[in-house]
LUMDREN-709191 format. One record per residue: residue number from 1; x, y, z of N, C-alpha, C, CB in turn. Coordinates in steps of 0.001 Angstrom, whole numbers, plus 500000, padded with zeros to 6 digits. Glycine has a CB too. Example, Ala and Ser with C-alpha at 12.3 -4.5 7.8 and 13.67 -1.06 7.14 Angstrom:
BEGIN
<k: 1; npx: 513190; npy: 494310; npz: 507800; capx: 512300; capy: 495500; capz: 507800; cpx: 513200; cpy: 496700; cpz: 507800; cbpx: 511308; cbpy: 495527; cbpz: 509046>
<k: 2; npx: 512850; npy: 497750; npz: 507080; capx: 513670; capy: 498940; capz: 507140; cpx: 512900; cpy: 500030; cpz: 507870; cbpx: 514084; cbpy: 499402; cbpz: 505725>
END
This chain:
BEGIN
<k: 1; npx: 222655; npy: 971371; npz: 577927; capx: 223589; capy: 971032; capz: 578974; cpx: 223326; cpy: 969600; cpz: 579425; cbpx: 223477; cbpy: 972021; cbpz: 580157>
<k: 2; npx: 224388; npy: 968893; npz: 579662; capx: 224301; capy: 967485; capz: 580052; cpx: 223869; cpy: 967359; cpz: 581506; cbpx: 225648; cbpy: 966778; cbpz: 579835>
<k: 3; npx: 223029; npy: 966380; npz: 581782; capx: 222633; capy: 966120; capz: 583173; cpx: 223803; cpy: 965486; cpz: 583918; cbpx: 221374; cbpy: 965196; cbpz: 583236>
<k: 4; npx: 224115; npy: 966034; npz: 585065; capx: 225201; capy: 965513; capz: 585881; cpx: 224604; cpy: 964590; cpz: 586933; cbpx: 226020; cbpy: 966666; cbpz: 586541>
<k: 5; npx: 225127; npy: 963383; npz: 586994; capx: 224598; capy: 962424; capz: 587965; cpx: 225069; cpy: 962800; cpz: 589374; cbpx: 225044; cbpy: 960975; cbpz: 587608>
<k: 6; npx: 224355; npy: 962311; npz: 590341; capx: 224711; capy: 962576; capz: 591743; cpx: 226106; cpy: 962058; cpz: 592064; cbpx: 223686; cbpy: 961935; cbpz: 592689>
<k: 7; npx: 226418; npy: 960908; npz: 591539; capx: 227713; capy: 960306; capz: 591822; cpx: 228865; cpy: 961177; cpz: 591305; cbpx: 227788; cbpy: 958913; cbpz: 591199>
<k: 8; npx: 228722; npy: 961667; npz: 590063; capx: 229760; capy: 962537; capz: 589508; cpx: 229869; cpy: 963830; cpz: 590306; cbpx: 229469; cbpy: 962850; cbpz: 588035>
<k: 9; npx: 228754; npy: 964325; npz: 590747; capx: 228745; capy: 965551; capz: 591539; cpx: 229451; cpy: 965340; cpz: 592874; cbpx: 227307; cbpy: 966028; cbpz: 591770>
<k: 10; npx: 229196; npy: 964207; npz: 593531; capx: 229859; capy: 963897; capz: 594800; cpx: 231358; cpy: 963683; cpz: 594620; cbpx: 229235; cbpy: 962658; cbpz: 595430>
<k: 11; npx: 231759; npy: 963082; npz: 593501; capx: 233181; capy: 962850; capz: 593231; cpx: 233925; cpy: 964185; cpz: 593121; cbpx: 233363; cbpy: 962023; cbpz: 591930>
<k: 12; npx: 233256; npy: 965216; npz: 592686; capx: 233879; capy: 966532; capz: 592559; cpx: 233767; cpy: 967328; cpz: 593864; cbpx: 233234; cbpy: 967316; cbpz: 591406>
<k: 13; npx: 232630; npy: 967277; npz: 594515; capx: 232382; capy: 968111; capz: 595692; cpx: 233145; cpy: 967625; cpz: 596922; cbpx: 230898; cbpy: 968147; cbpz: 595997>
<k: 14; npx: 233173; npy: 966322; npz: 597191; capx: 233799; capy: 965814; capz: 598414; cpx: 235289; cpy: 966165; cpz: 598489; cbpx: 233622; cbpy: 964300; cbpz: 598499>
<k: 15; npx: 236100; npy: 965916; npz: 597467; capx: 237514; capy: 966333; capz: 597562; cpx: 237668; cpy: 967853; cpz: 597722; cbpx: 238279; cbpy: 965870; cbpz: 596314>
<k: 16; npx: 236811; npy: 968617; npz: 597074; capx: 236866; capy: 970077; capz: 597201; cpx: 236605; cpy: 970529; cpz: 598628; cbpx: 235858; cbpy: 970726; cbpz: 596266>
<k: 17; npx: 235605; npy: 969920; npz: 599267; capx: 235279; capy: 970267; capz: 600654; cpx: 236437; cpy: 969869; cpz: 601577; cbpx: 233959; cbpy: 969569; cbpz: 601101>
<k: 18; npx: 237032; npy: 968700; npz: 601355; capx: 238158; capy: 968258; capz: 602181; cpx: 239358; cpy: 969204; cpz: 602043; cbpx: 238569; cbpy: 966827; cbpz: 601794>
<k: 19; npx: 239691; npy: 969573; npz: 600831; capx: 240824; capy: 970475; capz: 600602; cpx: 240554; cpy: 971828; cpz: 601241; cbpx: 241097; cbpy: 970642; cbpz: 599092>
<k: 20; npx: 239363; npy: 972361; npz: 601079; capx: 239001; capy: 973643; capz: 601680; cpx: 239061; cpy: 973559; cpz: 603201; cbpx: 237596; cbpy: 974074; cbpz: 601226>
<k: 21; npx: 238597; npy: 972458; npz: 603782; capx: 238616; capy: 972296; capz: 605239; cpx: 240042; cpy: 972278; cpz: 605789; cbpx: 237893; cbpy: 971008; cbpz: 605635>
<k: 22; npx: 240918; npy: 971564; npz: 605121; capx: 242317; capy: 971510; capz: 605552; cpx: 242954; cpy: 972888; cpz: 605448; cbpx: 243110; cbpy: 970488; cbpz: 604710>
<k: 23; npx: 242722; npy: 973578; npz: 604352; capx: 243251; capy: 974926; capz: 604143; cpx: 242737; cpy: 975869; cpz: 605238; cbpx: 242854; cbpy: 975457; cbpz: 602738>
<k: 24; npx: 241453; npy: 975813; npz: 605523; capx: 240848; capy: 976657; capz: 606555; cpx: 241425; cpy: 976331; cpz: 607933; cbpx: 239318; cbpy: 976480; cbpz: 606565>
<k: 25; npx: 241675; npy: 975044; npz: 608234; capx: 242222; capy: 974635; capz: 609519; cpx: 243609; cpy: 975243; cpz: 609737; cbpx: 242290; cbpy: 973104; cbpz: 609606>
<k: 26; npx: 244475; npy: 975198; npz: 608692; capx: 245818; capy: 975769; capz: 608820; cpx: 245778; cpy: 977276; cpz: 609039; cbpx: 246641; cbpy: 975452; cbpz: 607581>
<k: 27; npx: 244903; npy: 977969; npz: 608341; capx: 244770; capy: 979419; capz: 608533; cpx: 244297; cpy: 979717; cpz: 609950; cbpx: 243785; cbpy: 980023; cbpz: 607499>
<k: 28; npx: 243332; npy: 978960; npz: 610432; capx: 242802; capy: 979153; capz: 611776; cpx: 243873; cpy: 978884; cpz: 612835; cbpx: 241593; cbpy: 978242; cbpz: 612004>
<k: 29; npx: 244682; npy: 977832; npz: 612661; capx: 245753; capy: 977522; capz: 613615; cpx: 246771; cpy: 978652; cpz: 613668; cbpx: 246448; cbpy: 976203; cbpz: 613238>
<k: 30; npx: 247114; npy: 979225; npz: 612523; capx: 248087; capy: 980318; capz: 612473; cpx: 247557; cpy: 981535; cpz: 613224; cbpx: 248412; cbpy: 980691; cbpz: 611011>
<k: 31; npx: 246293; npy: 981866; npz: 613022; capx: 245678; capy: 983000; capz: 613734; cpx: 245652; cpy: 982749; cpz: 615238; cbpx: 244245; cbpy: 983253; cbpz: 613218>
<k: 32; npx: 245286; npy: 981543; npz: 615625; capx: 245220; capy: 981185; capz: 617043; cpx: 246599; cpy: 981310; cpz: 617684; cbpx: 244673; cbpy: 979750; cbpz: 617219>
<k: 33; npx: 247617; npy: 980833; npz: 616987; capx: 248971; capy: 980870; capz: 617497; cpx: 249445; cpy: 982323; cpz: 617664; cbpx: 249911; cbpy: 980097; cbpz: 616562>
<k: 34; npx: 249208; npy: 983157; npz: 616683; capx: 249607; capy: 984571; capz: 616776; cpx: 248896; cpy: 985266; cpz: 617929; cbpx: 249306; cbpy: 985305; cbpz: 615459>
<k: 35; npx: 247632; npy: 984938; npz: 618141; capx: 246876; capy: 985534; capz: 619245; cpx: 247447; cpy: 985083; cpz: 620594; cbpx: 245379; cbpy: 985156; cbpz: 619143>
<k: 36; npx: 247779; npy: 983802; npz: 620719; capx: 248347; capy: 983287; capz: 621970; cpx: 249707; cpy: 983920; cpz: 622263; cbpx: 248483; cbpy: 981758; cbpz: 621906>
<k: 37; npx: 250518; npy: 984161; npz: 621231; capx: 251846; capy: 984726; capz: 621437; cpx: 251804; cpy: 986205; cpz: 621817; cbpx: 252675; cbpy: 984546; cbpz: 620191>
<k: 38; npx: 250690; npy: 986879; npz: 621555; capx: 250537; capy: 988280; capz: 621968; cpx: 250138; cpy: 988392; cpz: 623435; cbpx: 249495; cbpy: 988980; cbpz: 621094>
<k: 39; npx: 249697; npy: 987290; npz: 624015; capx: 249224; capy: 987281; capz: 625390; cpx: 250376; cpy: 987537; cpz: 626360; cbpx: 248542; cbpy: 985946; cbpz: 625711>
<k: 40; npx: 250058; npy: 988129; npz: 627515; capx: 251081; capy: 988480; capz: 628497; cpx: 251601; cpy: 987284; cpz: 629293; cbpx: 250535; cbpy: 989504; cbpz: 629444>
<k: 41; npx: 250880; npy: 986185; npz: 629300; capx: 251324; capy: 985047; capz: 630109; cpx: 252262; cpy: 984102; cpz: 629357; cbpx: 250125; cbpy: 984275; cbpz: 630598>
<k: 42; npx: 252826; npy: 984539; npz: 628244; capx: 253792; capy: 983720; capz: 627515; cpx: 255072; cpy: 983570; cpz: 628337; cbpx: 254105; cbpy: 984342; cbpz: 626130>
<k: 43; npx: 255743; npy: 982459; npz: 628134; capx: 256981; capy: 982163; capz: 628840; cpx: 258156; cpy: 982220; cpz: 627868; cbpx: 256904; cbpy: 980780; cbpz: 629522>
<k: 44; npx: 259337; npy: 982478; npz: 628413; capx: 260567; capy: 982492; capz: 627622; cpx: 261484; cpy: 981406; cpz: 628168; cbpx: 261266; cbpy: 983899; cbpz: 627664>
<k: 45; npx: 262110; npy: 980675; npz: 627270; capx: 262980; capy: 979578; capz: 627687; cpx: 264171; cpy: 979461; cpz: 626742; cbpx: 262198; cbpy: 978249; cbpz: 627733>
<k: 46; npx: 265299; npy: 979050; npz: 627289; capx: 266479; capy: 978766; capz: 626479; cpx: 266310; cpy: 977366; cpz: 625900; cbpx: 267806; cbpy: 978883; cbpz: 627324>
<k: 47; npx: 266467; npy: 977250; npz: 624587; capx: 266364; capy: 975945; capz: 623924; cpx: 267670; cpy: 975672; cpz: 623186; cbpx: 265144; cbpy: 975900; cbpz: 622935>
<k: 48; npx: 267912; npy: 974396; npz: 622872; capx: 269179; capy: 974000; capz: 622259; cpx: 268947; cpy: 973327; cpz: 620919; cbpx: 269956; cbpy: 973065; cbpz: 623186>
<k: 49; npx: 269833; npy: 973619; npz: 619981; capx: 269763; capy: 973047; capz: 618631; cpx: 270032; cpy: 971545; cpz: 618704; cbpx: 270783; cbpy: 973743; cbpz: 617674>
<k: 50; npx: 269186; npy: 970760; npz: 618044; capx: 269439; capy: 969317; capz: 617982; cpx: 269777; cpy: 968860; cpz: 616568; cbpx: 268228; cbpy: 968548; cbpz: 618494>
<k: 51; npx: 269547; npy: 969708; npz: 615561; capx: 270049; capy: 969426; capz: 614213; cpx: 270083; cpy: 970728; cpz: 613428; cbpx: 269163; cbpy: 968359; cbpz: 613485>
<k: 52; npx: 270999; npy: 970783; npz: 612481; capx: 271093; capy: 971917; capz: 611573; cpx: 271808; cpy: 971412; cpz: 610332; cbpx: 271848; cbpy: 973144; cbpz: 612229>
<k: 53; npx: 271100; npy: 971366; npz: 609215; capx: 271706; capy: 970802; capz: 608008; cpx: 271230; cpy: 971524; cpz: 606757; cbpx: 271390; cbpy: 969314; cbpz: 607901>
<k: 54; npx: 272060; npy: 971454; npz: 605756; capx: 271745; capy: 972061; capz: 604467; cpx: 271141; cpy: 970990; cpz: 603565; cbpx: 273016; cbpy: 972698; cbpz: 603811>
<k: 55; npx: 270109; npy: 971367; npz: 602808; capx: 269483; capy: 970423; capz: 601889; cpx: 268895; cpy: 971186; cpz: 600715; cbpx: 268392; cbpy: 969587; cbpz: 602604>
<k: 56; npx: 268485; npy: 970462; npz: 599705; capx: 267872; capy: 971080; capz: 598514; cpx: 266358; cpy: 971008; cpz: 598620; cbpx: 268355; cbpy: 970382; cbpz: 597209>
<k: 57; npx: 265732; npy: 972118; npz: 598231; capx: 264276; capy: 972155; capz: 598158; cpx: 263835; cpy: 971559; cpz: 596826; cbpx: 263742; cbpy: 973610; cbpz: 598322>
<k: 58; npx: 262543; npy: 971372; npz: 596659; capx: 262009; capy: 970792; capz: 595432; cpx: 262343; cpy: 971598; cpz: 594186; cbpx: 260529; cbpy: 970653; cbpz: 595546>
<k: 59; npx: 262508; npy: 972924; npz: 594332; capx: 262809; capy: 973757; capz: 593171; cpx: 264312; cpy: 973838; cpz: 592891; cbpx: 262249; cbpy: 975154; cbpz: 593379>
<k: 60; npx: 265132; npy: 973102; npz: 593664; capx: 266561; capy: 973065; capz: 593433; cpx: 267371; cpy: 974045; cpz: 594260; cbpx: 266821; cbpy: 973312; cbpz: 592022>
<k: 61; npx: 266720; npy: 974955; npz: 594954; capx: 267464; capy: 975918; capz: 595764; cpx: 267885; cpy: 975283; cpz: 597085; cbpx: 266619; cbpy: 977182; cbpz: 596022>
<k: 62; npx: 268914; npy: 975858; npz: 597698; capx: 269430; capy: 975336; capz: 598960; cpx: 268708; cpy: 975975; cpz: 600136; cbpx: 270940; cbpy: 975578; cbpz: 599068>
<k: 63; npx: 268531; npy: 975203; npz: 601201; capx: 267920; capy: 975709; capz: 602432; cpx: 268643; cpy: 975092; cpz: 603617; cbpx: 266391; cbpy: 975390; cbpz: 602484>
<k: 64; npx: 268646; npy: 975815; npz: 604724; capx: 269220; capy: 975316; capz: 605971; cpx: 268056; cpy: 975048; cpz: 606917; cbpx: 270256; cbpy: 976341; cbpz: 606595>
<k: 65; npx: 267867; npy: 973813; npz: 607302; capx: 266830; capy: 973464; capz: 608280; cpx: 267498; cpy: 973295; cpz: 609638; cbpx: 266059; cbpy: 972155; cbpz: 607864>
<k: 66; npx: 266924; npy: 973935; npz: 610639; capx: 267467; capy: 973878; capz: 611984; cpx: 266341; cpy: 973584; cpz: 612957; cbpx: 268185; cbpy: 975195; cbpz: 612353>
<k: 67; npx: 266588; npy: 972688; npz: 613904; capx: 265566; capy: 972312; capz: 614868; cpx: 266042; cpy: 972496; cpz: 616296; cbpx: 265144; cbpy: 970881; cbpz: 614649>
<k: 68; npx: 265105; npy: 972882; npz: 617144; capx: 265363; capy: 973074; capz: 618567; cpx: 264317; cpy: 972297; cpz: 619350; cbpx: 265342; cbpy: 974587; cbpz: 618951>
<k: 69; npx: 264699; npy: 971817; npz: 620539; capx: 263750; capy: 971168; capz: 621434; cpx: 263365; cpy: 972131; cpz: 622546; cbpx: 264341; cbpy: 969865; cbpz: 622020>
<k: 70; npx: 262055; npy: 972270; npz: 622772; capx: 261509; capy: 973032; capz: 623881; cpx: 260987; cpy: 972024; cpz: 624891; cbpx: 260379; cbpy: 974027; cbpz: 623412>
<k: 71; npx: 261475; npy: 972086; npz: 626118; capx: 261014; capy: 971189; capz: 627184; cpx: 260047; cpy: 971956; cpz: 628078; cbpx: 262218; cbpy: 970626; cbpz: 628016>
<k: 72; npx: 258825; npy: 971468; npz: 628165; capx: 257812; capy: 972114; capz: 629006; cpx: 256890; cpy: 971040; cpz: 629574; cbpx: 256995; cbpy: 973179; cbpz: 628194>
<k: 73; npx: 256693; npy: 971063; npz: 630884; capx: 255848; capy: 970075; capz: 631567; cpx: 256252; cpy: 968643; cpz: 631224; cbpx: 254381; cbpy: 970296; cbpz: 631204>
<k: 74; npx: 257552; npy: 968393; npz: 631285; capx: 258108; capy: 967067; capz: 631039; cpx: 257783; cpy: 966509; cpz: 629655; cbpx: 257612; cbpy: 966120; cbpz: 632079>
<k: 75; npx: 257584; npy: 967387; npz: 628687; capx: 257302; capy: 966995; capz: 627323; cpx: 258216; cpy: 967781; cpz: 626389; cbpx: 255810; cbpy: 967228; cbpz: 626972>
<k: 76; npx: 258623; npy: 967175; npz: 625271; capx: 259476; capy: 967845; capz: 624293; cpx: 258629; cpy: 968318; cpz: 623115; cbpx: 260609; cbpy: 966901; cbpz: 623807>
<k: 77; npx: 258854; npy: 969568; npz: 622724; capx: 258196; capy: 970144; capz: 621553; cpx: 259275; cpy: 970566; cpz: 620570; cbpx: 257281; cbpy: 971355; cbpz: 621942>
<k: 78; npx: 259058; npy: 970307; npz: 619291; capx: 260038; capy: 970662; capz: 618267; cpx: 259722; cpy: 972034; cpz: 617695; cbpx: 260065; cbpy: 969607; cbpz: 617145>
<k: 79; npx: 260766; npy: 972844; npz: 617565; capx: 260658; capy: 974150; capz: 616920; cpx: 261654; cpy: 974126; cpz: 615773; cbpx: 260941; cbpy: 975353; cbpz: 617932>
<k: 80; npx: 261204; npy: 974417; npz: 614575; capx: 262094; capy: 974384; capz: 613420; cpx: 262077; cpy: 975728; cpz: 612704; cbpx: 261692; cbpy: 973256; cbpz: 612456>
<k: 81; npx: 263163; npy: 975993; npz: 612005; capx: 263271; capy: 977226; capz: 611238; cpx: 264163; cpy: 976991; cpz: 610023; cbpx: 263827; cbpy: 978377; cbpz: 612114>
<k: 82; npx: 263985; npy: 977816; npz: 609015; capx: 264852; capy: 977813; capz: 607830; cpx: 265448; cpy: 979204; cpz: 607641; cbpx: 264062; cbpy: 977375; cbpz: 606556>
<k: 83; npx: 265633; npy: 979927; npz: 608749; capx: 266096; capy: 981306; capz: 608653; cpx: 267596; cpy: 981481; cpz: 608910; cbpx: 265331; cbpy: 982148; cbpz: 609619>
<k: 84; npx: 268340; npy: 980406; npz: 609112; capx: 269787; capy: 980528; capz: 609264; cpx: 270443; cpy: 980517; cpz: 607894; cbpx: 270351; cbpy: 979389; cbpz: 610148>
<k: 85; npx: 271573; npy: 981198; npz: 607772; capx: 272232; capy: 981260; capz: 606464; cpx: 273286; cpy: 980184; cpz: 606301; cbpx: 272862; cbpy: 982618; cbpz: 606260>
<k: 86; npx: 273683; npy: 979541; npz: 607392; capx: 274520; capy: 978346; capz: 607313; cpx: 274244; cpy: 977517; cpz: 608565; cbpx: 276054; cbpy: 978713; cbpz: 607188>
<k: 87; npx: 274525; npy: 976215; npz: 608518; capx: 274229; capy: 975361; capz: 609673; cpx: 274940; cpy: 975839; cpz: 610938; cbpx: 274627; cbpy: 973920; cbpz: 609374>
<k: 88; npx: 274276; npy: 975680; npz: 612076; capx: 274869; capy: 976037; capz: 613365; cpx: 275231; cpy: 974748; cpz: 614103; cbpx: 273889; cbpy: 976920; cbpz: 614219>
<k: 89; npx: 276168; npy: 974816; npz: 615028; capx: 276554; capy: 973599; capz: 615764; cpx: 275416; cpy: 973058; cpz: 616642; cbpx: 277779; cbpy: 973885; cbpz: 616636>
<k: 90; npx: 275312; npy: 971759; npz: 616709; capx: 274331; capy: 971119; capz: 617592; cpx: 274671; cpy: 971521; cpz: 619028; cbpx: 274332; cbpy: 969543; cbpz: 617419>
<k: 91; npx: 273650; npy: 971847; npz: 619809; capx: 273853; capy: 972269; capz: 621191; cpx: 273870; cpy: 973779; cpz: 621365; cbpx: 275133; cbpy: 971699; cbpz: 621706>
<k: 92; npx: 273840; npy: 974533; npz: 620261; capx: 273828; capy: 975994; capz: 620347; cpx: 272482; cpy: 976456; cpz: 620900; cbpx: 274101; cbpy: 976639; cbpz: 618954>
<k: 93; npx: 272484; npy: 977307; npz: 621927; capx: 271221; capy: 977755; capz: 622518; cpx: 270660; cpy: 979005; cpz: 621845; cbpx: 271413; cbpy: 978023; cbpz: 623991>
<k: 94; npx: 269356; npy: 979210; npz: 621998; capx: 268669; capy: 980431; capz: 621580; cpx: 267446; cpy: 980575; cpz: 622488; cbpx: 268260; cbpy: 980386; cbpz: 620039>
<k: 95; npx: 266929; npy: 981768; npz: 622602; capx: 265746; capy: 982012; capz: 623435; cpx: 264481; cpy: 981886; cpz: 622574; cbpx: 265819; cbpy: 983425; cbpz: 624107>
<k: 96; npx: 263453; npy: 981309; npz: 623185; capx: 262170; capy: 981089; capz: 622514; cpx: 261057; cpy: 981573; cpz: 623428; cbpx: 261971; cbpy: 979585; cbpz: 622143>
<k: 97; npx: 260053; npy: 982176; npz: 622831; capx: 258854; capy: 982591; capz: 623560; cpx: 257731; cpy: 981654; cpz: 623134; cbpx: 258485; cbpy: 984109; cbpz: 623278>
<k: 98; npx: 256961; npy: 981156; npz: 624123; capx: 255880; capy: 980224; capz: 623797; cpx: 254713; cpy: 980418; cpz: 624750; cbpx: 256379; cbpy: 978768; cbpz: 623851>
<k: 99; npx: 253579; npy: 979894; npz: 624347; capx: 252363; capy: 979983; capz: 625150; cpx: 252213; cpy: 978715; cpz: 625985; cbpx: 251116; cbpy: 980197; cbpz: 624249>
<k: 100; npx: 252007; npy: 978839; npz: 627308; capx: 251799; capy: 977642; capz: 628129; cpx: 250512; cpy: 976896; cpz: 627759; cbpx: 251761; cbpy: 978026; cbpz: 629603>
<k: 101; npx: 249547; npy: 977607; npz: 627185; capx: 248294; capy: 976958; capz: 626749; cpx: 248543; cpy: 976010; cpz: 625591; cbpx: 247251; cbpy: 978011; cbpz: 626341>
<k: 102; npx: 249481; npy: 976378; npz: 624729; capx: 249779; capy: 975572; capz: 623541; cpx: 251273; cpy: 975721; cpz: 623234; cbpx: 248893; cbpy: 976015; cbpz: 622305>
<k: 103; npx: 252132; npy: 974897; npz: 623838; capx: 253574; capy: 975040; capz: 623617; cpx: 254015; cpy: 974872; cpz: 622168; cbpx: 254296; cbpy: 974051; cbpz: 624454>
<k: 104; npx: 253149; npy: 974314; npz: 621321; capx: 253474; capy: 974235; capz: 619896; cpx: 253517; cpy: 975625; cpz: 619261; cbpx: 252452; cbpy: 973354; cbpz: 619164>
<k: 105; npx: 252853; npy: 976590; npz: 619885; capx: 252877; capy: 977972; capz: 619414; cpx: 254096; cpy: 978650; cpz: 620025; cbpx: 251554; cbpy: 978733; cbpz: 619789>
<k: 106; npx: 255151; npy: 978745; npz: 619247; capx: 256398; capy: 979309; capz: 619755; cpx: 257029; cpy: 980183; cpz: 618683; cbpx: 257377; cbpy: 978191; cbpz: 620196>
<k: 107; npx: 257794; npy: 981176; npz: 619146; capx: 258544; capy: 982011; capz: 618219; cpx: 259967; cpy: 982166; cpz: 618732; cbpx: 257868; cbpy: 983395; cbpz: 618040>
<k: 108; npx: 260911; npy: 982167; npz: 617808; capx: 262313; capy: 982344; capz: 618162; cpx: 262561; cpy: 983827; cpz: 618366; cbpx: 263261; cbpy: 981757; cbpz: 617066>
<k: 109; npx: 263228; npy: 984172; npz: 619455; capx: 263554; capy: 985564; capz: 619753; cpx: 264923; cpy: 985867; cpz: 619140; cbpx: 263550; cbpy: 985837; cbpz: 621307>
<k: 110; npx: 264906; npy: 986338; npz: 617905; capx: 266132; capy: 986540; capz: 617137; cpx: 267019; cpy: 987634; cpz: 617720; cbpx: 265791; cbpy: 986878; cbpz: 615708>
<k: 111; npx: 266441; npy: 988573; npz: 618440; capx: 267239; capy: 989663; capz: 618999; cpx: 267759; cpy: 989340; cpz: 620401; cbpx: 266415; cbpy: 990940; cbpz: 619039>
<k: 112; npx: 267673; npy: 988081; npz: 620799; capx: 268072; capy: 987691; capz: 622152; cpx: 269589; cpy: 987544; cpz: 622272; cbpx: 267388; cbpy: 986380; cbpz: 622546>
<k: 113; npx: 270060; npy: 987699; npz: 623496; capx: 271447; capy: 987433; capz: 623849; cpx: 271402; cpy: 986313; cpz: 624877; cbpx: 272188; cbpy: 988729; cbpz: 624407>
<k: 114; npx: 272112; npy: 985235; npz: 624606; capx: 272071; capy: 984055; capz: 625460; cpx: 273430; cpy: 983875; cpz: 626119; cbpx: 271677; cbpy: 982789; cbpz: 624650>
<k: 115; npx: 273421; npy: 983715; npz: 627436; capx: 274644; capy: 983391; capz: 628156; cpx: 274593; cpy: 981896; cpz: 628453; cbpx: 274793; cbpy: 984249; cbpz: 629480>
<k: 116; npx: 275603; npy: 981191; npz: 627946; capx: 275659; capy: 979737; capz: 628104; cpx: 277097; cpy: 979336; cpz: 628394; cbpx: 275122; cbpy: 979005; cbpz: 626833>
<k: 117; npx: 277278; npy: 978639; npz: 629522; capx: 278596; capy: 978250; capz: 630008; cpx: 279456; cpy: 979507; cpz: 630113; cbpx: 279259; cbpy: 977187; cbpz: 629067>
<k: 118; npx: 280567; npy: 979579; npz: 629407; capx: 281449; capy: 980752; capz: 629492; cpx: 281307; cpy: 981667; cpz: 628277; cbpx: 282902; cbpy: 980307; cbpz: 629629>
<k: 119; npx: 280185; npy: 981584; npz: 627581; capx: 280027; capy: 982344; capz: 626343; cpx: 278760; cpy: 983181; cpz: 626344; cbpx: 280018; cbpy: 981409; cbpz: 625156>
<k: 120; npx: 278829; npy: 984253; npz: 625561; capx: 277642; capy: 985062; capz: 625272; cpx: 277373; cpy: 984907; cpz: 623781; cbpx: 277842; cbpy: 986591; cbpz: 625680>
<k: 121; npx: 276149; npy: 984538; npz: 623444; capx: 275786; capy: 984285; capz: 622052; cpx: 274738; cpy: 985309; cpz: 621633; cbpx: 275255; cbpy: 982826; cbpz: 621859>
<k: 122; npx: 275036; npy: 986032; npz: 620552; capx: 274128; capy: 987060; capz: 620021; cpx: 273826; cpy: 986716; cpz: 618559; cbpx: 274757; cbpy: 988510; cbpz: 620148>
<k: 123; npx: 272555; npy: 986695; npz: 618221; capx: 272141; capy: 986361; capz: 616854; cpx: 272017; cpy: 987629; cpz: 616033; cbpx: 270803; cbpy: 985584; cbpz: 616852>
<k: 124; npx: 272447; npy: 987553; npz: 614768; capx: 272433; capy: 988717; capz: 613879; cpx: 271931; cpy: 988317; cpz: 612510; cbpx: 273833; cbpy: 989346; cbpz: 613771>
<k: 125; npx: 271271; npy: 989257; npz: 611858; capx: 270843; capy: 989060; capz: 610472; cpx: 272052; cpy: 989268; cpz: 609576; cbpx: 269675; cbpy: 990035; cbpz: 610081>
<k: 126; npx: 272291; npy: 988342; npz: 608663; capx: 273415; capy: 988424; capz: 607727; cpx: 272889; cpy: 988853; cpz: 606361; cbpx: 274168; cbpy: 987057; cbpz: 607628>
<k: 127; npx: 272502; npy: 990110; npz: 606233; capx: 271964; capy: 990606; capz: 604966; cpx: 270684; cpy: 989872; cpz: 604598; cbpx: 272998; cbpy: 990455; cbpz: 603846>
<k: 128; npx: 270571; npy: 989507; npz: 603343; capx: 269382; capy: 988795; capz: 602857; cpx: 269469; cpy: 987287; cpz: 603093; cbpx: 269186; cbpy: 989067; cbpz: 601373>
<k: 129; npx: 270674; npy: 986800; npz: 603427; capx: 270878; capy: 985353; capz: 603538; cpx: 270154; cpy: 984726; cpz: 604717; cbpx: 272339; cbpy: 985057; cbpz: 603647>
<k: 130; npx: 270094; npy: 985401; npz: 605847; capx: 269461; capy: 984840; capz: 607032; cpx: 270245; cpy: 985190; cpz: 608281; cbpx: 269329; cbpy: 983331; cbpz: 606901>
<k: 131; npx: 270057; npy: 984405; npz: 609331; capx: 270668; capy: 984679; capz: 610632; cpx: 271886; cpy: 983801; cpz: 610876; cbpx: 269652; cbpy: 984473; cbpz: 611746>
<k: 132; npx: 272781; npy: 984324; npz: 611691; capx: 273881; capy: 983550; capz: 612251; cpx: 274208; cpy: 984161; cpz: 613600; cbpx: 275136; cbpy: 983539; cbpz: 611300>
<k: 133; npx: 275243; npy: 983707; npz: 614268; capx: 275501; capy: 984188; capz: 615620; cpx: 276963; cpy: 984547; cpz: 615831; cbpx: 275081; cbpy: 983147; cbpz: 616631>
<k: 134; npx: 277183; npy: 985422; npz: 616795; capx: 278516; capy: 985745; capz: 617291; cpx: 278634; cpy: 985096; cpz: 618654; cbpx: 278766; cbpy: 987304; cbpz: 617362>
<k: 135; npx: 279762; npy: 984454; npz: 618877; capx: 279997; capy: 983784; capz: 620154; cpx: 281214; cpy: 984441; cpz: 620799; cbpx: 280214; cbpy: 982231; cbpz: 619965>
<k: 136; npx: 281023; npy: 985055; npz: 621964; capx: 282097; capy: 985775; capz: 622640; cpx: 282365; cpy: 985097; cpz: 623974; cbpx: 281735; cbpy: 987279; cbpz: 622839>
<k: 137; npx: 283638; npy: 984822; npz: 624240; capx: 284023; capy: 984213; capz: 625514; cpx: 283951; cpy: 985273; cpz: 626601; cbpx: 285453; cbpy: 983591; cbpz: 625438>
<k: 138; npx: 283253; npy: 984934; npz: 627688; capx: 283145; capy: 985846; capz: 628819; cpx: 284368; cpy: 985654; cpz: 629727; cbpx: 281812; cbpy: 985605; cbpz: 629609>
<k: 139; npx: 284908; npy: 986768; npz: 630208; capx: 286029; capy: 986700; capz: 631140; cpx: 285586; cpy: 987217; cpz: 632479; cbpx: 287239; cbpy: 987497; cbpz: 630627>
<k: 140; npx: 286032; npy: 986587; npz: 633524; capx: 285687; capy: 987012; capz: 634887; cpx: 286541; cpy: 988220; cpz: 635264; cbpx: 285896; cbpy: 985847; cbpz: 635913>
<k: 141; npx: 285866; npy: 989286; npz: 635663; capx: 286564; capy: 990476; capz: 636100; cpx: 286573; cpy: 990468; cpz: 637612; cbpx: 285905; cbpy: 991769; cbpz: 635540>
<k: 142; npx: 287776; npy: 990481; npz: 638194; capx: 287884; capy: 990419; capz: 639665; cpx: 288323; cpy: 991727; cpz: 640235; cbpx: 288849; cbpy: 989336; cbpz: 640095>
END
């Protein structure tokens, strides 16, 4: 067996340790976020779509990217999803649950019903394609 020099060994080990550390950090962040969202002190807020567009992924398939802004403590946090089956209009609201300890940890409440202006908006799963919404005009009953 050939003797491996220290330099060659470091060239192999250092990138491996860096890649493993980054991978471990992402797994740890996901666990932390899920734990925070199970907590009872989470808040719910209405957020509004600021972009929704169709684009191609690296493998050639189509995806819909949609982003929402969460405003908390005078700061904006971005929440994004690829679970819509077609683009939604900018300004469309949805309810989001988030942790005040870490507002980056947020989940979209897909089963929510949002009342905005004169409309009621309900999100529904459209088969395997993803989510979309029904928008119903509210009428005042006197």
